[in-house]
C-alpha positions as a printed NumPy array, in Angstrom:
array([[124.74 , 115.406,  54.748],
       [121.622, 118.149,  55.026],
       [121.898, 120.073,  58.682],
       [118.068, 120.813,  58.044],
       [114.765, 118.611,  58.516],
       [113.01 , 118.059,  55.532],
       [109.623, 119.982,  55.256],
       [107.48 , 116.69 ,  55.77 ],
       [109.678, 115.978,  58.978],
       [109.331, 119.308,  60.34 ],
       [105.429, 118.949,  60.112],
       [105.937, 115.371,  61.659],
       [107.722, 117.4  ,  64.664],
       [105.277, 120.13 ,  64.941],
       [102.383, 117.324,  65.236],
       [104.145, 115.174,  67.739],
       [104.59 , 118.313,  69.396],
       [101.119, 119.119,  69.907],
       [100.397, 115.865,  70.709],
       [102.746, 115.76 ,  73.563],
       [101.851, 119.483,  74.869],
       [ 98.388, 117.847,  75.302],
       [ 99.147, 114.334,  76.797],
       [102.186, 114.628,  78.076],
       [101.908, 118.112,  80.052],
       [104.115, 119.201,  83.192],
       [101.659, 117.868,  85.307],
       [101.613, 114.236,  84.096],
       [105.233, 114.259,  84.308],
       [105.345, 115.329,  87.916],
       [102.091, 112.486,  88.578],
       [103.826, 109.856,  87.382],
       [106.711, 110.893,  89.672],
       [104.559, 110.183,  92.646],
       [105.113, 107.272,  94.757],
       [102.38 , 104.817,  93.634],
       [101.381, 106.609,  90.574],
       [100.197, 104.354,  87.706],
       [103.365, 104.923,  85.293],
       [101.584, 103.235,  82.489],
       [ 99.855, 106.373,  81.304],
       [ 97.439, 104.559,  79.243],
       [ 96.107, 108.142,  77.804],
       [ 99.481, 109.001,  76.421],
       [100.64 , 105.615,  75.556],
       [ 97.163, 105.449,  73.424],
       [ 97.724, 108.456,  71.79 ],
       [101.44 , 107.473,  70.906],
       [100.45 , 104.144,  69.674],
       [ 97.868, 105.566,  67.423],
       [100.273, 108.112,  65.642],
       [102.468, 105.288,  64.64 ],
       [105.618, 106.209,  67.156],
       [106.733, 102.719,  68.065],
       [106.717, 101.597,  64.814],
       [108.445, 104.351,  62.748],
       [111.613, 103.126,  62.045],
       [109.606,  99.122,  61.14 ],
       [108.681,  98.621,  57.643],
       [105.232,  97.702,  56.535],
       [105.194,  94.427,  56.652],
       [105.879,  93.875,  60.172],
       [103.022,  96.493,  61.535],
       [105.346,  99.551,  61.202],
       [105.476, 103.405,  59.185],
       [108.142, 102.031,  56.746],
       [110.244, 105.003,  58.285],
       [113.968, 105.253,  59.116],
       [115.748, 106.418,  62.25 ],
       [115.881, 109.934,  60.649],
       [111.935, 109.474,  61.628],
       [112.835, 108.16 ,  65.227],
       [115.26 , 110.991,  65.579],
       [112.556, 113.921,  65.073],
       [110.596, 111.698,  67.938],
       [113.61 , 111.699,  69.976],
       [114.055, 115.378,  70.217],
       [110.192, 116.076,  71.216],
       [110.166, 113.549,  73.361],
       [112.939, 115.473,  75.748],
       [111.353, 118.698,  75.072],
       [108.195, 117.074,  76.743],
       [110.109, 114.712,  79.12 ],
       [107.761, 111.908,  77.62 ],
       [108.074, 108.674,  79.834],
       [111.314, 106.729,  78.832],
       [109.881, 103.297,  78.879],
       [108.289, 104.849,  75.217],
       [112.041, 105.13 ,  74.391],
       [112.667, 101.347,  75.747],
       [109.552, 100.17 ,  73.609],
       [111.057, 102.062,  70.467],
       [114.867, 100.353,  70.917],
       [113.275,  96.762,  71.461],
       [111.645,  96.957,  67.917],
       [114.52 ,  98.368,  66.573],
       [116.623,  95.615,  67.958],
       [114.118,  92.588,  67.177],
       [114.699,  94.859,  63.251],
       [117.778,  94.268,  63.59 ],
       [119.05 ,  91.441,  65.456],
       [115.637,  88.876,  64.478],
       [115.146,  86.458,  61.743],
       [112.264,  86.791,  59.255],
       [110.014,  84.564,  61.04 ],
       [110.828,  86.204,  64.601],
       [109.967,  89.733,  62.941],
       [106.631,  88.423,  61.901],
       [105.74 ,  87.415,  65.578],
       [107.269,  90.314,  67.684],
       [107.273,  93.368,  65.747],
       [103.618,  93.847,  64.676],
       [102.688,  93.756,  68.605],
       [105.396,  96.207,  69.871],
       [104.342,  98.639,  66.344],
       [101.178,  99.08 ,  67.543],
       [101.95 ,  99.334,  71.369],
       [100.194,  96.4  ,  72.312],
       [103.619,  95.464,  73.731],
       [105.724,  97.299,  76.129],
       [109.595,  96.31 ,  75.894],
       [113.025,  97.168,  76.766],
       [116.581,  96.001,  75.868],
       [119.138,  94.834,  77.913],
       [121.92 ,  94.328,  75.088],
       [124.63 ,  96.75 ,  75.822],
       [126.516,  97.984,  79.17 ],
       [124.722, 101.244,  81.048],
       [127.916, 102.184,  81.827],
       [129.595, 101.919,  78.399],
       [127.639, 101.042,  75.336],
       [130.654, 100.217,  73.753],
       [130.498,  96.761,  75.62 ],
       [128.118,  94.56 ,  74.294],
       [129.783,  91.298,  75.429],
       [126.671,  89.169,  76.939],
       [125.85 ,  88.981,  80.552],
       [123.948,  86.049,  80.594],
       [124.188,  82.479,  79.635],
       [121.64 ,  80.725,  77.25 ],
       [121.901,  76.682,  76.996],
       [119.923,  74.365,  74.533],
       [116.619,  72.486,  75.842],
       [115.755,  69.941,  72.963],
       [114.12 ,  70.093,  70.717],
       [114.622,  73.684,  70.288],
       [114.076,  75.575,  73.147],
       [116.678,  77.779,  75.256],
       [117.489,  78.365,  79.061],
       [118.705,  81.744,  80.15 ],
       [121.137,  82.119,  83.568],
       [122.909,  85.33 ,  84.797],
       [121.921,  88.657,  85.915],
       [121.651,  91.824,  83.988],
       [122.206,  94.95 ,  85.462],
       [120.822,  98.725,  85.271],
       [117.451,  97.604,  82.882],
       [115.524, 100.745,  82.313],
       [111.712, 100.609,  82.931],
       [111.758,  96.709,  83.371],
       [108.815,  96.734,  85.096],
       [106.582,  98.131,  82.648],
       [107.952,  95.925,  80.187],
       [105.886,  93.008,  78.582],
       [109.009,  91.852,  76.468],
       [112.87 ,  91.813,  77.389],
       [115.342,  91.886,  74.551],
       [118.692,  90.525,  75.797],
       [121.705,  88.726,  74.319],
       [123.667,  85.554,  75.932],
       [126.709,  83.601,  75.121],
       [125.875,  79.956,  74.075],
       [128.57 ,  77.354,  72.795],
       [128.166,  78.671,  69.278],
       [128.672,  82.401,  70.085],
       [126.151,  85.179,  71.089],
       [122.502,  84.809,  70.327],
       [119.611,  87.391,  71.014],
       [116.281,  86.438,  72.317],
       [112.845,  87.993,  73.132],
       [112.042,  87.006,  76.895],
       [108.879,  87.268,  78.58 ],
       [109.242,  89.723,  81.107],
       [106.929,  87.827,  83.736],
       [108.65 ,  84.283,  82.983],
       [109.064,  81.889,  85.837],
       [112.572,  81.956,  87.097],
       [112.99 ,  85.867,  86.109],
       [113.205,  88.246,  89.009],
       [112.845,  92.268,  88.549],
       [114.606,  93.851,  91.451],
       [114.461,  97.695,  91.57 ],
       [117.163,  99.713,  91.984],
       [117.722, 102.923,  94.318],
       [118.229, 105.741,  91.866],
       [117.601, 109.244,  92.096],
       [115.846, 111.902,  89.691],
       [112.807, 109.78 ,  89.054],
       [114.54 , 107.268,  86.651],
       [113.177, 103.524,  87.013],
       [116.106, 100.742,  86.457],
       [116.356,  97.633,  87.682],
       [118.362,  94.38 ,  87.94 ],
       [117.191,  91.115,  86.157],
       [117.977,  87.932,  87.575],
       [117.603,  85.146,  85.183],
       [117.316,  81.535,  87.415],
       [116.946,  78.895,  84.218],
       [114.338,  81.351,  82.207],
       [112.542,  79.099,  79.218],
       [112.5  ,  80.838,  75.752],
       [111.089,  79.391,  73.102],
       [112.034,  78.262,  69.374],
       [109.377,  81.962,  68.809],
       [111.953,  83.709,  71.377],
       [115.444,  82.863,  69.713],
       [116.239,  85.832,  67.297],
       [119.3  ,  84.567,  65.997],
       [123.269,  84.807,  66.181],
       [123.793,  88.073,  67.063],
       [127.558,  89.583,  65.645],
       [129.155,  91.65 ,  67.705],
       [129.02 ,  94.735,  64.9  ],
       [125.128,  94.268,  64.789],
       [124.908,  94.442,  68.523],
       [127.279,  97.918,  68.043],
       [125.057,  98.922,  65.738],
       [121.706,  98.679,  68.19 ],
       [123.919, 100.362,  71.133],
       [125.194, 103.427,  68.543],
       [121.376, 103.99 ,  67.536],
       [120.68 , 103.896,  70.979],
       [122.98 , 106.262,  72.204],
       [122.614, 108.787,  69.115],
       [118.546, 108.822,  70.174],
       [119.346, 109.369,  73.578],
       [121.426, 112.072,  72.433],
       [118.838, 113.874,  70.173],
       [116.667, 113.677,  73.518],
       [119.149, 115.624,  75.367],
       [118.694, 118.156,  72.472],
       [115.153, 118.253,  73.377],
       [115.83 , 118.732,  77.266],
       [118.322, 121.501,  76.154],
       [115.937, 123.27 ,  73.747],
       [112.733, 123.249,  76.103],
       [114.956, 124.533,  78.745],
       [116.316, 127.278,  76.556],
       [112.823, 128.445,  75.695],
       [111.858, 128.285,  79.231],
       [115.21 , 130.106,  80.341],
       [114.741, 132.733,  78.076],
       [111.204, 133.676,  79.151],
       [112.089, 133.942,  82.312],
       [114.802, 136.352,  81.635],
       [112.35 , 138.478,  79.915],
       [109.867, 138.74 ,  82.951],
       [112.35 , 138.599,  85.897],
       [113.604, 142.292,  86.517],
       [116.847, 143.686,  88.191],
       [117.622, 147.035,  88.356],
       [114.273, 148.006,  86.904],
       [114.715, 146.56 ,  83.547],
       [114.42 , 142.495,  82.79 ],
       [117.806, 140.774,  83.291],
       [117.516, 139.963,  79.507],
       [118.805, 143.481,  78.783],
       [122.146, 142.901,  80.22 ],
       [125.02 , 141.546,  77.85 ],
       [126.054, 138.947,  80.791],
       [122.604, 137.091,  80.808],
       [122.889, 137.624,  76.972],
       [126.143, 135.705,  76.565],
       [124.878, 132.971,  79.118],
       [122.168, 132.13 ,  76.612],
       [124.057, 132.849,  73.333],
       [126.486, 130.377,  74.817],
       [123.772, 127.922,  75.303],
       [122.567, 128.14 ,  71.82 ],
       [125.843, 127.497,  70.325],
       [126.897, 124.377,  72.715],
       [122.743, 123.36 ,  71.626],
       [123.211, 123.413,  67.896],
       [126.67 , 121.496,  68.307],
       [124.85 , 118.819,  69.858],
       [121.938, 118.463,  67.284],
       [123.761, 118.724,  64.4  ],
       [126.059, 115.899,  65.962],
       [123.684, 113.564,  66.793],
       [121.432, 114.347,  63.579],
       [124.731, 113.4  ,  61.71 ],
       [125.264, 110.181,  63.223],
       [121.53 , 108.983,  62.902],
       [121.782, 110.212,  59.271],
       [124.787, 107.855,  58.572],
       [123.549, 104.48 ,  60.819],
       [120.497, 105.258,  58.734],
       [122.059, 104.535,  55.39 ],
       [124.048, 101.5  ,  56.623],
       [127.063, 102.371,  58.859],
       [127.713, 101.083,  62.584],
       [128.947, 105.119,  63.161],
       [130.83 , 104.78 ,  66.286],
       [132.95 , 108.172,  65.054],
       [129.678, 109.65 ,  64.547],
       [128.137, 108.42 ,  67.927],
       [130.871, 109.272,  69.848],
       [131.345, 112.936,  68.756],
       [127.366, 113.178,  68.973],
       [127.403, 111.866,  72.498],
       [130.41 , 114.445,  73.744],
       [128.715, 117.303,  72.338],
       [125.128, 116.088,  73.791],
       [126.628, 115.39 ,  76.929],
       [128.398, 118.797,  77.383],
       [125.687, 120.841,  76.236],
       [123.132, 119.239,  78.408],
       [125.416, 120.189,  81.489],
       [126.22 , 123.285,  81.002],
       [122.603, 124.589,  79.413],
       [120.538, 122.835,  82.697],
       [123.41 , 124.677,  84.935],
       [123.363, 128.14 ,  83.353],
       [119.959, 127.99 ,  83.74 ],
       [119.472, 127.494,  87.088],
       [122.038, 130.568,  87.204],
       [120.004, 132.731,  85.147],
       [116.589, 131.528,  87.053],
       [118.346, 132.609,  90.63 ],
       [116.802, 131.195,  93.543],
       [113.893, 130.031,  92.025],
       [115.631, 127.874,  89.719],
       [116.06 , 125.609,  92.988],
       [112.331, 125.915,  94.114],
       [110.926, 122.698,  92.619],
       [107.377, 124.229,  92.18 ],
       [109.125, 125.69 ,  88.783],
       [109.451, 122.643,  87.083],
       [112.968, 123.543,  85.743],
       [114.465, 120.584,  87.821],
       [112.5  , 117.979,  85.855],
       [114.212, 118.53 ,  83.127],
       [117.716, 118.977,  85.198],
       [117.203, 115.468,  86.292],
       [116.433, 114.265,  82.822],
       [119.449, 115.898,  81.26 ],
       [121.814, 114.537,  84.536],
       [120.956, 110.571,  84.128],
       [120.318, 110.881,  80.128],
       [123.925, 112.366,  79.639],
       [125.294, 109.453,  81.81 ],
       [123.368, 106.389,  80.821],
       [125.507, 104.161,  78.532],
       [128.344, 106.334,  78.819],
       [129.003, 109.755,  79.158],
       [131.183, 112.383,  77.261],
       [134.223, 110.765,  78.735],
       [133.086, 107.032,  77.936],
       [132.242, 108.62 ,  74.525],
       [136.049, 110.2  ,  74.202],
       [136.803, 106.649,  74.584],
       [135.234, 105.349,  71.489],
       [136.227, 108.035,  69.496],
       [139.794, 107.665,  70.171],
       [139.32 , 103.5  ,  69.514],
       [138.162, 104.28 ,  66.032],
       [140.432, 106.595,  65.299],
       [143.569, 104.116,  66.018],
       [141.717, 101.041,  64.293],
       [141.395, 103.677,  60.997],
       [145.153, 104.412,  61.433],
       [146.146, 100.622,  62.111],
       [143.741, 100.072,  58.726]])
């Protein structure tokens, strides 16, 4: 695996960074967290759609760019660096799930509007506490001639209030199937959950929600569902890498202007050691996450690599943000400095779908399976 980005992807990262700097400044991030704010961020959404972000890993025949997970990895880092709204990730993952789990007809119906940003999406395919748990929480019963009705509860679904469609899995008499559900369908209740740090999550209650033939993606085998969940965790780990990089950049800049005893604190060895440790932790997280994405883009489920990526990313996110606050001193705890925005993203991003401790269990499970084989 190549440890560095190609020249083309470095150029792509640079263009995304410029786009997000212009369309997703910290002022917008702050504004989106205000009560009653229009979280749809239409100008930013239009810019992301124009850059082809939502269809990066989708084939051209379905309206995408014909790229791969490697391209989504580049976006994920820049999204974390700029605190791009998580609804963008949700739409990317909804398209990815349909691409991985859908029939050709389902892909033709659902991927083009997602890829161009005309439709927003989210997913409810794995546990928010442990992405290895892909057992369906919903039940689907057939309705002749070719429809279905969904019942049950999906918990902690991100940005469901903004989504037009939700990709879910449900148990049927013949096994697990995946479905695309209209987020405003009769019988579907979207209830907000109380969270901290501005993250939006919801409980979805399905009471006989009707799904037509075009919403049935097909049988969803456990390895395929685990593959989609692993991709979400790996891309989320790269979002944390972007968060960490932004925090380090801000912290290095601050240590050069903050003075103690008549000189910048950047000149003190203790501060230098802290920043060096931040760089080392982040570099390990970056390489591990890119490794997971690399192998998934080439057909592996890559649970082992995903576990290692999440362990490094969650650990690095915690270390980098805590040390950044320490180096900022009292200013680090004043909300006007904005550092808390990245710290909050790091906190929920490193626990959503499983933190380092949960990922360690995935690694142990995978190693035990390899030994038995």
